[in-house]
N, C-alpha and C positions, 0 to 999 in steps of 0.2 A: 238566443240560438243563432240568429242570423249573424251576430257579431262574432260568435265562435267560429262559424264556418268561414267568415271573412279572414280571420286570423290564421286559420289552417291553410287557406288558399295563399295567404301572404307568405307563410313559411315555405310552402311548396315552390312558389315563385322565387323566393330567396335562394333555395337550393339550386334551382335551374339556372339562375343568373350567375351563381358562383362557378358552376361546373359547365355551363353552356359555352359554345364557341363564340368568339368575338366576330363582329361584322367585318366585311371586306369590301374594298372598292377596286374597280378595274380601270386602269388607264387604257384607253382605246383610241388608236390613231386611224382606225380603218373606215370611219364614216365617209362616204363619197368615193372610196376606192373600189374600182370595178374588177381589178385583177389584170388590167391591160398594161399598167405601168410597172416597171421593175428596174432593178439594178442587176446587171449581168455579173455574177460572181466569177470572174476569170481566174484561171489557174496560172498565176505568174510564179516565177521562181521562188519568191519569198512568201507565197501565200497571200491572202487578202483579209482585211479586217473591215467590218462594217458596224457602225455604232449608232445607237439611238439614245439621245439624251432625254431624261424625264425628271420631273420635279416630285419629290416625296411629299405627299399630303401631310398636313400638320397632325391629324388625328390617327391616321393609319400609316405607320412607318415600318411595319414588318413585311419585307418582301418575301412573298410565298413562291412566285414564279414569274417568268417572262417568256414571251413567245414571238418568234419571227415566222413569216410565211415563206416557204421555200418550195421550188419545183424540183422534180426529178431530172435526171440527166443520164445519157447513155453511159458515160464513165462516172461512177459515183463520186460525190463530193463528201469529203470527211471534214467535220468542223466541230468546234467547241463553243459553248456559251460561257461568257465571262462577264464580270461586273467590276466596275471601279468608280470611285468618286470623280466627278467632272468639275474642272475649273474653267468657267466660261471666260475668264479674263485672259488666261494664258493659253487657252485651247489645248489643255493637257489633261490626261487622266492620272489619277493617283495609283498606288499599288493595287493589284488585283485583290478583290475581296471574296471572289467566288470563281471557280473554274469547274466546268462540268466534265463528264466523261466524253470521249470522242464519239460522235454519232455520225450516221450516214444517211444520205437521201436516196439510197438504193430502192426503197419501196415507195417513194413519193410519186404522185402523178406528174405527168409531163406538162409543161407550160402550154396553155391553149387560149390565152387571152382573157380568161375569166378566172374568178376566184376558185373554181373547181380544179384549176390546174396547179394548185399549191397544196401543201400539207402544212398544218400547224406544227412547227418544231418548238415544243415547250420545254423549258428548263426549270425543273422544280427543285427548290432549295430545301433540303430536309430540315424541319424545325423552323424554317424561316430565317431571315437575316435582318437584324435591327439596323435601320438606316437613320440618318439625322433628319428630323422633320424639317421641311422647307429647303433642304439641300438638293443639289442636282447630281445625278449619277448617269453613267453611260453603260447601257447593256450592249455587249459586244458579241458579234458573230465572227468567230476567228476561223477562217478557212485554212485547212492544213496544206502545206506546200506540195506541189506536184500532183494534185488531184484534178478531177474534172471540173466542169463549170455548170452552174445552175442559176435560175432566176430567183432573186430575193425581192419579194413584193415591196413596192415603194409608192406611196401616195403622192405623186408629183402634182396631181390635179387639184387637190384640196388641202389646205393647211388646217387640218382638223384638230390639232392639239397645240395649244399655246404654251405649254410648259416645257417644250423641248424641240429637238430637230434632229435630222439625220446627219451622220458623219461618214466621211470617207478617209481611208488611210493611204498615205503616200509611202509606198514601200521604198522608193528611192530616197526620199528625204526623211523618212521616219517621223512623220507628223500627221496630225488630224487636220482636216479642212472640210468646209461645206460650201464655199463660194457664196457666203451670205444667203444661202437658201435655207429657209426655216421650215420647209416641209419635212415629212417624216417617212420612215419605213412603215409598212403595215406591221403594227406592233401592239402587243398587249402586255400589261404588267398587273399582277394581282397583289395588293397589299392589304394587310389587316391591322387592326388596332392591337396593341399589347394587351394580353389577358392576364389578370392577376390570379394565377393558379396557386393555391396553397400547397405547402409541403404535404407528403402523405400523412404524417402524424396530425397535422392541423386539419386535413380533410376528415380524418376519422373523428376527431373531437367535434368538428362542426356538424357532421352527419348525425352523431349521437345526440348533440344538443337539439338539433332540429327535429329529430324523431321524438325526443322527449317532449318537446313543445307541442307537436302534433298530437301525441298520445294524451298528454295532460289536458289539452284543450278539448279533445274528444270525450274524455271521461267527465270533465266538468260540464259538458253539454248534456250528459245523461242525468245528472243529479236532480235538476228541477222536476223531472217526471215522477220520481219516487220519493223524494224527501217529504212532501206533505203527508203521505200515508204513513211513512215511518214515524213522523212526529205524533200522529194521532194514536198509533199503537203504543208508543212509549207512554204517552199521557194517560191512556186508558189503564195501562198496567200500574202506573203509579197511583192512580186514584182509586183503584179497586181494593176493597177491604173485605175479608171473609167475615161471616157472621160471628165466628169465634173470637175475633179480635176485639 
């Protein structure tokens, strides 16, 4: 009986593991950041770009979202989130792999020198984006031209993340630079492991098979209780003979 229940439990766990969500990891550059340090996102004629380089974990390579910390401003700042592969040798980005809708900091808190003076501006990628394990990418905050200015949280005091660094864009020269500074923006990135989700037809077949296994094991578990009595009744009927025979 105990073995049957164990098998039933194993079947249930199998079903959960197939259809359950994969685990996720968060790249977090904020440890040690108090909110006091920032980059001032100025509104120059060509807009401004601010990038954070990160390294994709080997096991979790599906980018679900990334986040910058941004303060409010009297004249709203309009910006987009973007993503591109990063080449650390040439200090260049590849083609954009993701571009968000234009968002605004109009409802964000104003800078006050602490973390409470920022809002998390999170860019969620529908369905996730498969990245190359071990490769580096640049998450970009692209300030639209002609808008206001706001603070972008930057962890200048602590180099909390060894897998990347912050980037600044030279609008005049059209290139990325960081002056050999390996510190980071206040930044989060959530990545998950690929999940092997069967096709709908395969799901139905698997569910049917698992249900059949559970029902079969449950029925088999009931037989030992009643089989001995059944055998006795059959044996008595076979051995009984009427006086007329």
